[in-house]
N, C-alpha and C positions, 0 to 999 in steps of 0.2 A: 406492483401487483398485477398490472395488465400483462406484463411479461409472463408471470406465473400462470395467468388464466389461459392466454393464447397457447403458450407452450404446451400446457397439459392438454388442451383442447386438441391440438395437432396429434400429440402422442395417443390420446384416446381414439382418434379416428384411425390412426394407423393400426393400432391393436385390434380393434373390433371390426376391421374390414380386412383382416389377414387370414391367410390359411396356414402359413408356417413361418418360423424364424429362419434367417440365413445361416444361423449357427450360433451356439453359446459356448463361451470358454469354460474350461474347468476352473472354478473359482479357487480350488485349492492351489492349483498352479499359479493362479493370479496372485494369491496372497503370498506365496513364496517369491514370486517376482517382485511383489511389493517390497518384501523385507530386503531383497537385493537392491532395489531402488533406494530405500531408506539408507542402507549402508553407503551406497554410492554418493548420496546427497551429503552424508556426514563428512565425506572427503572433500567436499566442493568448499573452496575458500570464499570468504566474504567478497573479495573483489571479483571472483568469477560470477557469483550471484548478482552483484551490481552490474557487471558487464552484460550478463544475459538480460537483466531488466531493462538495461538502456537499449539493447538491441530490439527488444520488444516494442519499446516506445518509437524507436526509429522506423519500425515497419508501418507506421501510421500512414506514410505516403502511399502505400499500396491501396488505401481504401478508395482512391479515385476510380479505380476499375470496378470495384464492387458498387460504387455509386451509379456508374453509367448502366450497369445491369439492372440495379434496382429501378431506375428510371424506365427501363424498357418494360419491366414487370408491372410498373404502375399504369403504363400505357396500355398494356393488355387488360388489366384490371378495369380500366375505364371503358374499354370496348365491351367487355363482359357486362358491365353496369348497363350500358345502352341496350344490349340484348335483353337483359333482365326486365328493363322498363318496358320494351315492346311486348315481351311476353306477359308482363303483368297486365297491359292493357287488354290482350287477347283474353287472358283467364278471367279478368274481371268481367268482361262482356259475356263470356260464356256461363260463368257462375251466377251472375245476376239473373239470368234467365231460367236456371234450373235449381239453384240452391236456396233454401230458406235464409232470408236476409239476417234474422236474428241469430241463427246458428253461426252464420258466416261472421258476424260482428263479434260474437263471443269468442270465436277461435282467434280472430285478429287481436283482440284485447289481450288474450292470454299470451300470445307471442310478442306482442308489443311491450308487455311488462318485462319479459326476458331481455328484450333490446334495451329497454331503460336501464335495467341493472347493468348491462354492458357499458352503456353511456356513463353511468355513475362511476364505474371502474376507470374509464377513460379519464374523467375528470379528477378522480383520486390520483391517477398516476401522473397527471400534470403536477400536482403539489409535490409528489415524490421526485419528479425530475427537478423541481426547484430545490428541494433539499439536497439532492445530489450535486447540483451546481454549487450550493453553498458549501459542501464538503470540498469540492475541487478548488474553490477560492480560499479554502482553509479559514472560512469565516464561521464554521459551525460552533454552536454552543449547546448547552444542555437543553435550552428551550426548543432548538431546532430538532435535536434527537427525540425529545418528548413528543413534539408534533409528528415526527416521522412514525413513531411507535403508535400514535393515535390512528394515523392514516392506515397503517398496516392492519391494525385491529378493526377499523371500519370496513376495509375491503374484505377482511376475513369474515365479518359479520354479513357483508353482502353476498359473499360466496355461500355462507349458510342459507341465506334466504333464497339464493338462486336454486340451491339444491332442493329446497322446499318446493319451489315452483316446478322444477323438473319432475318431482315426485308426483305433484299434481297432474302433470301431463301424462305420466305413467299410468295414473289411474284412468285418465281418459283413454289412453291406448288400450288398457284392460277392457274397458267398456266397449271399445270397438272390437276387440277380439271376440267378446262375448256375441256381439251381433253377427260378426262375420262367421262365427262358428256355425251358425243355422243357415248362412247364405253362400258360402264359398266352398271350395273343395275342402272336404274335412280332413283328408289325409295330410294335404299341405299344411293346413292351419294347425293341426295337432302337432305336426313335426316342428313347425316354427315355435309354437308356444312352448313345447317341452325344452327346445334348445335355449329359448330366451330365459325360461326359468332356471336352467343350469347356469346359464351365464350370469344371472343375477346372484345366485349362491357363490359363484366364483368371485364375483366382484366384492361381496360382502366380506369373504375371506381375505381378500387383498386389502380391503379398507382397514381391517383390524391390524394386519401386519404393518401396513403403512403408518398408522397412528403410532404403534409401538416404536417403529424406527425413527419416527420424527420427533418423538417426545424428548429424548436426551439432547438431540441436535438443537431443538427449539430453545431448551434451557440454556445451552452454550451460546446461542445467538443472543438471548436476553442479557445474559451476564456480560457479554462483549459489548452490547449496546450500553450497558450501564457504565462500563469502563470508559467507552468512547465519550459518553456524556461528561465524565469527570476529566477527561484528558484532552478533549478536541482542541483546547486553546493552548496546548503546550508549545514550547519553542521547538525548532529543529534540532533533532538529536545529532550531537557532534560526532559521535563514534559510528563507524561503519556497521559494527555489529547491531546497534540499535536500529539502524536503518532497515537491515535485512530482516530483522525480527518483526518490524512494522510491516514489511512487505508480505512476510508470510502470514501475519494476522489478518491483512486485507484479503489475501487470497483465500484464507480458511473461511473468513466470514462471508464472502461472495459465494463460495461453494455450498456453505450451509443453507444460505437464503435460497439459491436456485434448486438445491436438492430438496429442501423442504417444500418449496413451492411446487415442484413437479410431482412429488408423491402425494402431497396433501390434496391435490385437485384430481387425482385418478378417479376416485369414486364418482365425483359429480360429473366429469366428463364422459366417463364410461356409460354411466346411466343415461345421460343426455344422448349418446350415440345410439344406444339401445332404442331409445324413444324414436330417434330419427329413422332407424332401420325399420321399426314397427310401422311407422307412419308411411314410410316410402315403399314398403314391400310389394305393393301391388301396382305401383305406378312406373318404377325404373325399368323400362325394357327397351330403350333405344339409345343409340349414338353416343358413344363416350370417347371416340377417337381424338376429338380436339382436347378433351379432358386429359388424355393420356399424354399428349404433347405438352400441355401446360404443366402437368405434374413433373415430367421429366425435366423440363426447363428449370422449374422452380427448385427441384432436388438439386441440380447443378449450382444453383445459386446459393442454396443453403450450405451446401458442402464447402464452397469457396468462402463463404462468410464464416463458417466454423473454423476455417484454417487461418483466418485473419488473427493478428495479435490482440490481446486483451488491452484494448486502448479505446480512445473516444472516437465514436462515429458520428460526430455532430452533423457532418453534412448530409449523411444518409438520413439521420433522424429529421433534419430540417426539411428535406424533400418529402418524407412521409408525412410530417406534420402539415406541409403545405396541402397535401391531398387528403387530409383527415375528413373534410366535409364530403368528399366523393365517397370514401370508404364507409363513412357513417350512413350515406344515402344507399349504399349497396347493402349494408346490414339491414337497413329499415326495409328495403325492397325484398331481400330474402325472407325477412319475417313476415311480410305480407303474403309472399307466395306460399310459405309453409302453412300460414293461417288458411289460406284458400284451399289447400290440399286437405288439411283437417276438416274444413267445412264441407268439402266434397264427400269425405268419408262418412261424416256425421249424416249428411243428407242421403247417402246410400242406404242407411239403416231404415229409412221410411220410403223408399222408392218401390218396394214391392217384396214379395217373398221368393221370388224366383231368381236362381243364380244366373239364369241367361240374361235377365233384365239388368242385373248388376254388371255382368261382363260387358254387355252392350254399352253401358254408360261409361265404364272404365276405359273401353277401347275408344270411344269418341273423345273422352277427356284426354286420354294418352296421346292420341293423334294430334290433338291441338297443343298439348303442354310439353312434348318431348323436348323441343328446342329450349323452352323456358327451364326444365328440370335440369337438363344438362348444363345450361348456362349458370343456373343457380348454384349447382354443385361446384362447378369451375370457379365461380366467383367466391363461394364459401371457402374453399380450400386455398385459393389464391390470396384472399384477405387474411386468412389464418396464418399462411406462410409469411405474408408481408408483415403482419404484426409480430410474427416470432423473430423475423430478421431485425425489425426495429427494436424489439425488446432485448435481442441478443446484443445488439449494438449498445443499447442503454445499460445492460449489465456490464458489459466490457468497460464502458466509460465510467460507470459507478465503481467498478473495481479499481480502475486507474486512480480515480479521485480518492478513494479510501486509502490506496497505498500512499498517496502523496500526503494525506492528512495524518495517517498512522506513523509516517516517517517522523513526525514531529513529536510523538509521544515520548514522554520521560520514562515511563515504566510499563511493565507489562505483568500479567498475573500468570505465574507458572502453573497454578492450579487449573486455570482455565484450559490451558493447552492440554494438560493431562486428562482433563475431563472431556475435552473434545476428541482426543485421540481415542479414549474409551468409547465415545459415542460412534466414532466412525467405524470402529471394530464391530460394535453392535450392529451398525448399518450393514456391514459387509455379511454378518451372519443372516441378517433379514433378507438381503438380496439373495444369498444362497447360491445354489448351483442346480445342475440337472436333477439332483435328487431331493432337494428341499428349498424352502424359501420362495421369495418372489419369482425367481427364474423358473422354478418348476411350476409354480401357480400359472405364470404367463404362458408357459409351454402347454399346460393343460387347457388353458383357455384358448390357445392358438388351436389346439386339436378340436375343441368344441365348436369354434368358429368355422373351422374347415369342414367339419361334419355338417354343420348347418347349411353351408353353402352347397355342399354335395347334395344333401336332401332336397334343397330348394330347387337346384337345377334339375334333379330327377323327377320333381313333382311336375304335374301338368295342371293347366287350367288357370283360373283367375288367381291373382295374388302371388305368382311365381316370380323368380328372379332371373333375369336374363344372363346368359353365360358372359357376355361382354362386361357386364357390371361386375360379376364375380372375378373375372380376370383382372379388372382393374383394382379390386380390393386386394386381391393377392399381390399385385405388383407394388401397390402403395405400402403394404405391410413390411415390405423388405427394408424399409427405411428404419424400422424399429431396431435393427442390429446397430445402426450408427449411434442411436440414442444409448443403447445399452453399453456399448464400447466407450462412449464418452463419460458415462458414469463411472465405469471401472477405472478409466484413466484418472479422472478426477480425484476419486478416493485415493488411489495410489500416490498421486501427486501431493495431496494434502498431508497424508500420513508421513511421507518423507520429510515435508517441510516442518511438520510439528516436531519430528524427531530432531531435526537440525536446530530448531529453536531450543528445544530441551537441552541439547548439547551445548549450545552457547550459554544458556542460563547457568548450567552447572559449571561452566569454565569460569564465569565470573565468581561464583561462590567458592570455588576451590582455592582461589587466591587468598582467602582469609586464613591467617595462620593461628590466631588464638583469640579467645574471648575470656575476660576476666571479670568476675563479679566485684563492683565497688560498693563497699558498705556505706550506707548513709544514716542508719539508726542504730542505736544501741539499747539493750534493756537495763535494768537497775543494776545488774551485775557487770555491765560493761561489754557484754557479748554483742557482736554484730548480728543484727536481725533484719528480716523483711517483715514489718508489722502488717498483719491483716485484721480487719475488724469485722465482727459478726454481730448483726442485729436481726432479731427475730428469725433466727436460724438461716440467714441469707449472709454471705460473705461479700465484702466490698471489693472493689478492684484495687490493684496496687501498681506502682511504678518502680522499676528497678533500673539501676545504672550499671552498664558494663563497658569495660575498656577494650577497644578493638586493636588488634595487630595485623598488618601494618596500618599505621594511622591514616594513610591516604586512601584507604578502602572504605572508610566510614561512610562517605557520601554515597558510594555504590550500594553498600549494604542497606543503608536507610531507604534508598530508592526501591530496592527489591522487597525490603520489609514492608514498606508503605503499600506496594501493590498487593503483597501476599504475607501478611504477618504470620501465616501458618508455617513458614519456613523455620520459625523458631517454635520449640516445644519444651515443655518443663516435665521433669519426671521426679517423683519421690525416690528415695534411695532403692527400695525394693524393686520398683519397676525398672530402674536404670540398670542395676546389676542383671537382671534377667533379659535385658533388651526388649522388654515387653513394650508394646505400643498401645495397650488397650486403656491405659490409665493416662489422663491428663488432668491432674488436680488444678493446674493453671494453664490458661489458654491465652496466648498472645493475641491481642486485638489491635495494637497500635505501635509502631515504631518511628522513633523520631531521633534527631541528632541531640546529643547532650550539650549542656552549656560549656562543659570542660572540653578541651581539644582531645580528639581521639576517643570520645565516649559516644554511646547510644543510650537511649532511654526506651525500655519496653514497658508498655502498659498491658496488664494481664487480667483477665477475669479469673476468679478463684471459685473452684467448685464448692457448693454449699455443703457437700458431704465431707469437706475438711473440717473436722471438729476442732473446738477450741482446745488450746494447749496450756499446760500448767506454767508457772513462773520459771520452771527449770527445764521444761521439755520443748523440743522443737520438731519440725518436719525437716529432715535433711532433703533438699531440692537441688537439682542442677538444671542448667540451660543447655539444650542441644540445638545446634544449627545443622540442619541436614544440607550437606553441600553436593550430594549426588543422588540420582533416583535409585530406586530398588531394582535389583536385577534378579529377583527370585523367579524360579520357573517351576513347572510342575513337578519336575524331578527334584529340585532343590528349593523348596517353598520356604526354607528358614533363611535363605540368603538375605542379608540386611544391607542397608545403605553403607557405602564406603566413604572414606574421607570426611566423616561426620566430625564436628568439633564440639566438645562438651566442657563445660566450666567445672571447677571444683564445687563440691557441695557448699551450699549457703543455707542458713537457718531460717525457716519461715515460722513465724509466731502468730498464732490465731487468738485474738483477745475477744471474748464474748462481752459486749457492752449493752446487752439488751436490758439489763437491770439498773443501768447507770442512770444518772441525772441529765435529763434534756432540758434545754432552756431556750427560750425566745423572747425577745423584747416585747413585753406584754401591752406597753403603752406606745401607741402610735398617735402622732398629730398630723392633722391636715390643715393648712392655711384656708381660711374661708373662702379666699379667692381662687384657690387651686381646684380646678375641676377635671384634672386629668386623672386616669384610672391608676389606682394603686394596687399593682399586682402583688398578691399575698405571697407568691413564691419568691418575691424580692427580699422578703425577711429570711434571716438566717437562723437555723436550728443549730445550737451548740451542744457538744457532748462533754460532760465532766466525768471521766472515767477513773478518777482518783489520783491521776499523775499530772494531768493538765487538761486543757479545754482545746477541743477540736471541733471544726464544722463537719458537717455530713460529707461534704466533698472531700475534705482531708482524710475522712474514713473510707473513702472510696465508693460513696454512694451518690447517685444524682437525686438531689432534693426536687420533690414535686409536691409542694403544699397546694391544698385546695381548701375551699370554705365547706365544712361539713354541716354547721349549723349556725343560726342567727338567733340571738336573744330578743324575743318579742314578748312585751308585757311581762318581763320576769321569767319566761319559760324559753327553753331552747328548742328551736324549731328547725329540722333538717332543711337544708337550702333548697332540695327538690320538692318539699312539701309546703312552701310558703304559700299562704292563701292571699287573696286580694287584700284582705284586712291587714295582714302582716306587712305586705308590701307598702300599703298605705301608711302604715305606722312608720316603717323605715324611711319612707319619702318625706313624711311629716318632719322628721329629725334633720332632713336636708341630705340624706344619704341614698345611695343606690348600690345594690349588690349586682355585680356584672357576672352572670352565670355562677360559676363556683370558683372563679379565678381572681376576682378583683373587686374592690370597694371604690366608689367615687362619690364626689358631691354632685347633686343635681344643679342645673342651670335654671334660671339665672341666679347669680350669687347673692347672698343675703347676709349682711353683717350681723343680723340679730340671731343667727344660728350659732354664733360663737358659744363655745362651752358645751354643745350638744354632743352626745356620744353614741357609738354604736358598737355592741359587743358581738364578736364572731368567734366561732370555734373552728380551728384549722386543723387538718389531718394529712398525713401522708401514708396511705395504706400500702403503697408499693414498697415502703422501707419497713414500717412498723406493723403491718399487717392488720388483720381485724379478729374480732372475737365472734361469737355466735351472732346470727342475724345481721351479719355484715356491719357491725358496730366497730368503729376504729379502735384498735388497742391503745393508741396514744393520741391525745388531742392537745391543742395549745389554745388557750384563751387569749384573745387579743382585743383591746379596746381602742377603737378609733375616736379621737377627739378633734372637734373643730376648734381652731385656735385663732386668735386675732393677729393682726399684722403689727408687730411692734415698731416697724420702720415708719409707719404713719405717712406723713408728707412733709415737704419742705418748701418753704416761701422764701425767696431771696430778693431783698431790696437793693442788693448791690451797694455802691458807695454812695453815701449821703453827700449831696452837693448844697451849695448855698442857695441855689435857685429853687431846690426842693423844700427848704425850711419854711415851716408855717408859723403863723403868729404864735407868740410866746417863747420863741427861741431866743437865746442869748447870742449876741454877735461881737463878742470881745475877741476879735481875731482879724487877721488880714488873710487874703487868699492869694496863693502863688499860682504859677502857671500850671502846675500839676493839680489844681484843684484842692490842695491841702489847706486846712485851717491852720494858720501860722500864729504862734504866740506874739502878744502885743502888750509888752510892759507888764507891770504888776496888776493891771486890769483883768488879765487873763489868768490870774493865779486862782481866783475864786472858782466855786462850783458853777457848772454851766449846764444848760438844758438845750437839746436839739430836738425838734419836733418835725416829723414828716407825716404825709398821708398814708394811711395803711392800705387803702384801695381794696377793701374787703369785697366789693362788689365784682371786681374783675379777677382777683387773686384767689378767692375762696369760692370755688365752683362745685357743682354737684359731682363733677368727675375728679375732684382732687383725691378722694379716698373711695375705692370701690364699695358700693353698698351703702353710702352715707350722703346725705344732702349738705349743702353749704350751711344751711341754718343749724343743723345738727352739729357740724363741726365748730362753727363760731360759738354756739351755746356751751359746747364742751371746753373750749378755750376759756371763755368767760367764767366758767364754773370751776376751773382747776384751782385747787387750794395752793397758796404759796409754797408749802412744803413740797409740792409736786412740780415746781417750776425751777428749772436749771438755768443759770446764766454762765455761758462759756466765753473764754477769749481763746480762740483756736481750739485746741483740744483740751484745755485745762480750765478748771473753774475760775470765774472772774474774781479777782481780789478786791479788797476795799478801796484801793487806790485806782482800779480800772473801771471804765465805763460799763454800764448795763442798759438794756432797753426792755420796755414792756409793751404789750398791745392793748390799747384802750378801745375795746370792741365797740362800745357804744358810741364813742367819739370818733371812731375810724381813724385813730391816730397811732403812730409809733412814737414813743417817748424815750429818748436817750439821755441818761443822766451821767455827767461827767463829773467826778469828785474834784475837790480843790487840790491844787498842785499836782494833778495827774501829769505823767510824763507825756510829752508830745511825740507820738509815733502812730503808726497805722494799727488799728485794733480790728481784727475779724471776730465780730461778735456774733453770737447766737443765743436765742432764748428758747428752751425746749420746754414745751407743755406736755406733761405725761397725762394723757386724757383717759387712759385705761382702755376702753372698748375701741377707740379710734387710733390707738398707739401714740406715737410721739409726733406732735406737731412742731416742727422746727422752724423758727423765723430767723433769718440771716440778715446781717447788714454789715457795712464796712465803714468805719470812722477814721478818716485820714487827718491826723494832726501832725504838726511840724514845728520846729524852732527855726528862728532866722538863720541864714547861712553864715558861715564864717566871715565872708566878705561883708556881710550886713553888720556884723558884730564888731570887727576890728580891721585895721590896716597896718602895714609895717612901716615904721621909721626908718627910711631907706639908708640913713647914715650909719646904721648899725648892722646891715645886712650886705653881705658879699654877693657878687654875680653868681656864685655858686649856691646861693641860699643858705649859707653858714651864718651864724650870729657871731659878730665880732665884738669881743668883750673890751670895754673901756674901764681904765682905772687911773688914779692920780697918786703920786708919791706921799708917804706920811713922814713928816719932817721931825716927828716926836722921836724920843728915844725907845719907845715901845716897839716890840717885834712888828715888822711891816707884813700886812697880809694884803693880797689882792682881793678888792671887793667891787661888785658892780650891781647896780640897780636895773633889774631886768625890765622894769616898766618903761625904760628909756627906749626900748625897741618896739613899742607898740602905741598905736593911737586908738583908743576905744571909741566906739560910735555913740555919739550923743543921742541918736534916735532911741536907742535901747539902754539908756542910762539908768533906768529904774528897773531893779529886779534882776540885774546880771552882775556875778562876781567872777573874777579871774584868778586863776591859780597857776602856780609853777611847780614842777617837781622834777627831781633827778631820776632818770631810769637807766639802768646798765645797758651797755651796748656791746654785745658779743661776750659778755663775761656774766657770771652768776651774781656777783656783788659789786656795789659801787666801789672805786678806788678810794683809798683814804686820802684825806686833805682837801675834799671838796664837799660843799654843802650849800643849801639855800637857807638863808636867815632872814629874819624880818628886820627891815631897816627902821631908822628913827622916824621916817615918815609912813611907816606901816607897809611900804612896799617890799616886794620879795627881792632880796639881795643875794647875788651869787658870790660865794667866798671861797678862796684858795688859801690854805694855810701851809702848803707845801708844793713841791713839784708833782704835777699829775699829768698822766697820759691822756690827752684830750680825746683820743679815739675810743676810750673805753666807757663813755657815758654820753647821754643826750639829755636835753631838757624838753619836758612835756608841758605845754600850755593849753590850759582848758577854760572855756566859758561855761559857767554853772548858772541855771535858772532854777530857783527853788532848790531842790536836793538832786536834781538830775543834770547829767552832763548835756549841754547844748551843742557844742562844738569843741573841737580839739585839733592841735597840731603839735608835732615833735620836730626839734631841729638840732643840728649839731653846732658846737661852740668852737670857735677859733681865736686865738690871741697871741701877743708877743710878751715874753717875760721880761723883768725890769733890766737885767744885765745880759747883754747879748754880744758885746764887742770883746775882742781878745786882749789879754794882758800884753803891755808893750815890753819889748825886750830891753836889756841895759844898753845905754848909750855911751858908756865908757869903753876903752880899749880893752879887747879880749885876747891880747898876747901877754903871756906870763914868761918874762925873760929870766936869763941865767941868774943874774944878781938877786932877783926877788925870790927865786926859788931857793937859792943858797941861804939867804938871810931869813926865810920863812916870813916875809912881809906880808904876803897874800895878795890876790888880785881882786880889787873891789868890783862888784858886779850887780850892786843894787840901784845904781844911779840910773834914772829913766825908767824904772819898773813902775808903770803907773796903770790906772783903770778907771773908767767913768761908767755910770749907768745910762739907761736909754734917754734919761732926762738931762744928761751932760753934767751930772753931779759927780765929783771925784770921790771915789770909794777906796782907792789904793794909790799911795804916793810914795816913790822911791822905795818900793818894796814893802812899805807899811800900810795897814789898814787904817782909814781915816776914822777917827773916833770922835772928832768934834768939828762940825756936827756929827751926831752919832749915826752917820749912814751905815757904817759898817756894822755897828751893833744891830741896827734895825734890820738889815738885810741878813743878819746871822753870818757874816763873812768870817772864815777861819781857814788858817793855813794847815792846821791839823798838828800832828806830832811827828818827831824824827823817827825814821824806820828805814834801816838798811841804807840804801843809797839816796834817801830822800831827807832833805834838811830844811827845817822851819825856823824862819827868823821870829824873834820875840815880836807878837802882835803883828806878824807879817805873812808873807807868801811862803810857799813851800817850793824849794828847788829840787829838781829830779835830776840826778846824773844818769843819763841814758845809756852811754857807751864811751869807750876810750880805745883808740886805735893807733898803734905805732906807725912810723913811717914806712916800715917794710910790710905793713899790712897785718901784723899780728896784733891781737887784742891785749890790752892791759887790764888788770884787775881794777874794777871799780872801787875796791876798798882802799886803793892808793890815793884816793882823793876825798876832800871834805869841803863843806861850805860852813863857815863860822857864823855865829849869831850877828857878827858885826857886818855881814854881807860880803865877806871876802871869800875867794876860792884858794884853797891851799893844796900843795903836793906834800904828802906826809913824809917823803923820803928827802935826803939831801941831794943826791946825785941822779942824773937822768942820761942814759947813754944815747937815746934816740929821741928825735921830736915826736911828740904825741898830740892827737887832736881829741879833745873831750866834748861830747854833745850834751847839752843841758836844756830843760824845759821848766817853766814856771806854772804852778797850779794854785787856785784858790777855790774854796767850797762855800755855797751860801744856800738859803732857804730853798730857792727854785732851781738849783743845779750846780754845776761845776764850770769854772771858767779857766781857760788854758791860754798859754802864749805860744807863738810859734818856737820851734826849736833853734838854739843858736850854738855856735862852736867857740871853744876856748882853746888856744894854741900854747903849748909849752915847749921851751927851747931846751936842747940838751946841755948838760953842765960840763962836759969833757972840754 
């Protein structure tokens, strides 16, 4: 803002002290050249732009030269300040002797206020500089942008106030003119007054045109600021094209800001300069040579600064900031001097009626003040130029910062650029040329100022203007051409850059190949539709899905659509065919990526003019993506966008649900301890339109329920009309109505408010509308009820220990290291009682349940009926065999009742008192019971257990003639503990091991002594079963173990082979005598009892019968002796290696080996084996060989 003010102040000075322009360009030619520049810019590549931008940044090093020159200018300013101070002392001394002190002080106050305004602007600019630095550091967020806008608005407000003060000074000047009219040279005064009036009219006209030119630009600035607020924290744009677009945006924004500032301040500064001319018209008559030198030097510095790149001039700014105090002092001194001049003029009004006396006084003052006035003007212009240079540097730095920040923006708004371009075109028209616009107005103004100076120079007498001053004004005005040229160049530059960005935007969009509508809903007939719902003649929003090709362009399209949803448009069939653009039944408001790959979702507002459709009629609608700008001209106005992409028609159905059923949960509960606000809009209104139920949001409407009325004393009272009595009634129930948006419970909480109710009436006029007298067309009655806390409270007594037991407890138990109560013989089998202290004084406090005292809670427990008391073990109800506990409130005791023969284990007990108002009061305790350990109950008889932990079965032979079975008393493997002899029983059972059923031939039976006997009736695979041993107390398993069984069967040795000769000679073969092979074929059991002797089963004693020995029956090459073993002929091999048929041989019942043939040509070897089968398996002999001699 300081830049705006000082820049325009200098501009105003140059304009109103000038006699002519150095020359104005023909703006038609300029515009043509502008178009040429635009075309040239379109051909510039992104890399060229990036290179040029880098070159500008690299030029920052040249600023050191400008810095040195600025330091020299500052030194000159300091010199002028000292001169002003000395002049001020002289002036003060002179005025104090001749001017009325009150008049003098009033003038000083008037101008001091002006200086204060300037100081305020300097302070505001400091905050702006901080914001700019934040932008450069890429730290800006929306709050910073908002603060920036507030600062700008504040400065604009101060500008307005400043203009008011200037106007007031103008009135003072007018009064002065009135007095001078009677005292000075009438011809001169009249000429000056007339010129000033004309000048004011011209200024007023310029003001109007400036405002008209600034309006569209200001709107563009506001829109871009909003965009910046949304996007300032975006990540760096990866693609070069996005970087160039961001740079163009920054350049455009900076130009708009500077142009708006320059034009907006014209009126205020021009009027101020008129006042300055009127005030100084009778005093400026000497010496301006030094001023000319100063101005020339400063002009050179300005020109060089303007040629510097748009980059950061932090060093210059720092130097100027360091001298801010001196500059402020100069401004203050200038204000004082100007106040003194005004005081002198005021005083002249009362010094007499003769013009001669006035002239004499002016001459005297002029002589004294000549040096001070020239110094004042020099300092004034020097300070203005210095501030201009500082603010020019600040603008450049701000531009660079915004370029850096905007380079990180993800998206941009094409509409903003189009609007900005339009605004710039409008600005060009406003600026105009020699024949119209501001250029013409400025030229006319120049002529009037020139005439004014000519008349003033021609006039004689008091109040005339010196020729030297007039010449100085003329020389100074020449600089206006530079400003005008800069504005023209800036407009041309920005227009070209806008076109370049426009070209890049369309380049992105033109890569989209196709857009296809994706149906999501169907009507009752199966037709794909886009459903629109209408309530109270208003249509809700809709969301539609579209598939994009190519799929990789979805992200880019979403980015562009997010920034400007307007690139998408919807047209009904008739509008689309005619290419008309006047109708937009649907307007896109939001674009986002779809959940399916390659899709986007477009949210659109639907025109309320789109009427409801029948069940068989629809609106054919198509979506169009405008991928290129319009190129229509005055000659071809109907030219339309090229490369547009349009979908096929899809059906839009509008369903009027105004008369349907709307529902809202009418009963709402609030826990009496919950004092948080309950927003009524958190409730959901549902719509039943005959097909299903939808929420208002699903119908495309934004729900906004508010409280319309509250029922007080049976009558509905509008929320805005609640009287104090109504509010007291609501408060008495424990409620508070928060505005018209929420209901809450008042504090402190009070449990006695439970079951109180408050009835409210809700409305949503935005959706459902109103009837006459602003009465809602639809309301919803809701009842809020205060409810109790069913959770109540929980008191945990943890595990009951022996030390905690009170008098009256049973102690039939031992206590182990874990603190468990261990069963102790049959004395523990009866019912038992465990009593502990309830500790009600410490565990039942006033804070246990909100809103209730300890006494109230205890009374509620004591008064709870048995039917309302629950006993739990874990999460289940306690059974009759499980312990329970109760709270003896009066005795302050917890009593645990353990039933007889209860299982000894850990019980997590809880007792729940359902008290009603206070909810569930839960008492918890843990009772740890246990049985003796296995080691305490038994030990192993080690003679029966292997080192592997297997049980080794023992048995004895049965000499009777009955079948022999293996039997074993399992008790012999254990020693039962005598400590727990009473009340413990032991059992054995067989369990399958790795199979589903037990193998046959194995069982456990009761022996003659009552013990468990393991019995084998046949051969059994020992790996297929195990034995489970259990200690039982009462009816419960106390301890158990399972073991494997191992044993040796009765017959384990091999059958002995024959002891006779095994060579069958020629004579025996020929005589068929046979070869005896039974001698020595013997077998004994593991107890060394003979069971086979010489091939025969021993039957007396009947061991063979008892064991079930049998040779079997003859079969093929197997031969069985009567009551004897079975011989098996395995193979027969001739001496040459050939096999001989086994059928050639046999073994007779007499135990002899025979060759069935008479002759044998070759020697043969026959292999034989002996077998016998019994109850527990099969026994074999080793194989043996019989040799047969040839009979040749």
